[in-house]
C-alpha positions in Angstrom: 11.9 0.5 -21.8 8.7 0.5 -19.8 9.1 1.9 -16.3 7.9 0.4 -13.0 4.6 2.1 -12.1 5.1 5.1 -9.8 4.4 4.2 -6.1 5.1 0.5 -6.5 6.2 -1.3 -3.4 9.3 -3.4 -4.3 9.0 -7.2 -4.1 12.6 -8.4 -4.1 11.7 -12.1 -4.3 9.6 -12.0 -7.5 11.1 -8.9 -9.0 14.7 -10.2 -8.8 14.2 -13.9 -9.3 10.9 -14.6 -11.1 11.9 -18.1 -12.1 12.5 -19.1 -8.5 9.3 -17.4 -7.5 7.5 -19.5 -10.1 8.7 -22.6 -8.3 7.3 -21.1 -5.1 3.9 -20.5 -6.6 3.8 -24.1 -7.9 4.7 -25.4 -4.4 2.3 -23.3 -2.3 -1.0 -24.7 -1.2 -1.4 -27.9 -3.3 -4.7 -28.6 -1.7 -6.2 -25.2 -2.7 -7.0 -24.2 0.9 -6.8 -20.5 0.2 -9.1 -20.6 -2.9 -11.6 -22.8 -1.1 -11.7 -20.4 1.9 -12.3 -17.4 -0.4 -15.0 -19.2 -2.4 -16.8 -20.1 0.7 -17.1 -16.5 1.6 -17.8 -15.0 -1.8 -17.6 -17.1 -5.0 -16.4 -15.4 -8.2 -18.1 -17.6 -10.8 -19.6 -15.4 -13.6 -18.2 -12.2 -12.0 -15.3 -9.8 -12.5 -12.1 -10.7 -10.6 -9.3 -8.3 -10.0 -5.9 -9.8 -9.1 -3.8 -7.0 -7.5 -0.1 -7.6 -7.7 -0.6 -10.5 -10.1 3.2 -10.9 -10.8 3.7 -13.3 -13.7 0.0 -14.2 -13.7 0.2 -17.5 -12.0 -3.3 -17.4 -10.6 -5.0 -15.7 -13.5 -5.9 -18.8 -15.5 -7.5 -20.3 -12.3 -9.7 -17.3 -11.9 -10.5 -17.2 -15.6 -11.9 -20.8 -15.5 -15.0 -19.5 -13.6 -15.1 -15.8 -13.9 -16.7 -13.8 -16.6 -13.7 -11.4 -16.7 -10.3 -11.3 -15.0 -8.0 -8.3 -14.7 -4.5 -8.6 -13.5 -2.7 -5.5 -12.2 1.0 -5.6 -11.7 3.4 -2.5 -11.3 6.5 -4.2 -12.7 6.2 -4.1 -16.5 8.4 -7.1 -17.2 6.3 -9.2 -14.9 3.1 -7.8 -16.4 4.4 -8.8 -19.8 5.0 -12.3 -18.6 1.5 -12.4 -17.1 0.0 -11.3 -20.4 2.0 -13.9 -22.3 0.8 -16.6 -19.9 -2.8 -15.7 -20.6 -2.5 -15.1 -24.3 -5.5 -16.7 -26.0 -7.8 -16.3 -22.9 -10.3 -13.8 -24.1 -11.6 -13.0 -20.7 -8.2 -12.0 -19.2 -6.4 -8.7 -19.4 -3.3 -7.4 -17.7 -2.5 -3.8 -16.8 0.7 -2.2 -15.5 -0.5 -0.2 -12.5 -0.4 -0.1 -8.7 -2.9 -1.0 -6.0 -3.3 2.7 -5.1 -4.1 3.7 -8.6 -6.2 1.0 -10.1 -7.1 1.4 -13.8 -10.7 0.3 -13.4 -14.0 2.2 -13.3 -15.9 2.7 -10.1 -18.0 -0.3 -8.8 -16.8 -2.6 -11.6 -15.3 -5.5 -9.6 -17.0 -8.4 -7.9 -14.0 -10.0 -6.2 -10.6 -8.4 -5.6 -7.7 -10.6 -4.4 -4.2 -9.7 -3.3 -1.8 -12.6 -2.5 1.4 -11.5 -0.8 1.2 -8.1 -2.5 1.0 -4.5 -1.2 -1.6 -5.0 1.5 0.9 -5.6 4.4 -0.7 -3.4 7.0 0.0 0.2 8.0 0.7 2.3 4.9 -1.7 0.5 2.5 -4.6 3.0 3.2 -4.5 4.4 -0.4 -5.0 0.9 -1.8 -7.9 0.3 0.6 -9.5 3.4 -0.6 -9.1 2.1 -4.2 -10.8 -1.1 -3.2 -13.7 0.8 -1.8 -14.0 2.6 -5.1 -13.8 -0.3 -7.6 -15.5 -3.2 -5.7 -19.3 -3.0 -6.3 -22.0 -3.6 -3.7 -22.2 -7.3 -2.9 -18.6 -7.8 -3.8 -15.6 -8.8 -1.6 -11.9 -8.0 -1.3 -9.5 -10.7 0.0 -5.9 -10.4 1.2 -3.8 -13.5 1.6 -0.6 -12.9 3.5 2.1 -14.7 5.5 1.3 -14.9 9.3 4.5 -13.6 10.9 3.1 -14.6 14.3 3.0 -18.3 13.7 5.5 -21.1 13.0 9.1 -21.3 12.0 8.3 -19.6 8.7 6.9 -16.6 10.5 9.9 -16.4 12.9 12.3 -16.5 10.0 10.4 -13.8 8.2 10.3 -11.4 11.2 14.1 -11.9 11.7 14.6 -11.1 8.0 12.4 -8.0 8.3 12.8 -6.8 11.9 10.8 -3.7 11.2 7.7 -5.9 10.6 5.5 -6.2 13.6 2.8 -8.9 13.5 1.1 -7.1 16.4 0.9 -3.8 14.7 -0.3 -5.4 11.5 -3.1 -7.2 13.3 -4.1 -4.0 15.1 -4.2 -2.2 11.8 -6.6 -4.7 10.2 -8.8 -4.8 13.3 -9.1 -1.0 13.1 -10.0 -1.2 9.4 -12.8 -3.6 10.3 -11.7 -6.5 8.2 -12.4 -10.1 9.1 -9.7 -12.8 9.4 -9.0 -16.5 9.6 -5.9 -18.6 9.9 -4.8 -20.5 6.8 -2.6 -23.5 7.5 -0.9 -23.8 4.2 2.2 -25.7 3.2 4.7 -25.8 0.3 5.4 -29.1 -1.4 8.3 -29.3 -3.8 9.4 -32.0 -6.3 13.1 -31.3 -5.8 15.2 -30.4 -2.8 17.1 -27.8 -4.8 13.9 -25.9 -5.5 12.9 -25.8 -1.8 16.4 -24.4 -0.9 16.2 -21.9 -3.7 12.9 -20.6 -2.5 14.1 -20.2 1.1 17.0 -18.3 -0.1 14.9 -15.7 -1.9 12.5 -15.3 1.0 15.0 -14.8 3.9 18.2 -13.0 4.7 21.3 -15.1 3.9 22.0 -16.3 7.4 18.4 -16.9 8.2 17.9 -18.8 4.9 20.8 -21.1 5.7 19.3 -21.8 9.1 15.9 -22.5 7.5 17.5 -24.9 4.9 19.2 -26.8 7.7 16.0 -27.0 9.8 13.8 -28.2 6.9 14.4 -31.8 5.8 12.7 -33.3 2.9 10.5 -31.5 0.4 7.8 -29.9 2.5 7.5 -26.9 4.7 4.6 -25.4 6.7 3.6 -22.0 5.5 1.2 -20.3 8.0 -0.9 -17.6 6.3 -3.8 -15.5 7.2 -6.9 -14.7 5.1 -8.4 -11.2 5.5 -11.6 -10.0 3.9 -14.1 -7.3 3.6 -17.6 -7.5 2.2 -19.0 -4.5 0.4 
């Protein structure tokens, strides 16, 4: 049995419940706000895209539609296998089992690197940042899309679930690293109430999740994020 890549940062939501996380991926950002924001800064058409922490490969086909080559990197071998199966038949997509801090790519080989809700959470991700500096070529860009724990009910529920997480420390870290930022006002839109409730229950501690379920009528929920980027 393949082992999880050494140094991987566990992601309990997708690692433990990939089927529910798939529902979450389908629900997040139906307007494509995050992709549009990244493309406005540095388009990836005709270039090489690296998806760090690609999970089951949900975003790989979207990148592949415009990129010359797409590489998905995922430390969990079962998820990486799912990602490879998802992209079977796409000649310009490959998936590797590896970590953000040990990327299996040559120096200066990537035009756009993207990490969505994966590894780059603030203090402690310096090894991954060094790898980005190694693999992204001059003229390229790296993007990190992450939850904004300082905004909205979703942010409050998250910080209660992970009390060691400090939005202030995270913000100070990225400022020291010299990365740019902008708020992303995303939302999740579900087709079934049961799916929304299942997603909230994999994202938050049990008591917080039940509070979130009770406080969220209907099929939509605001999902405040932040986009961070660096140009190389």
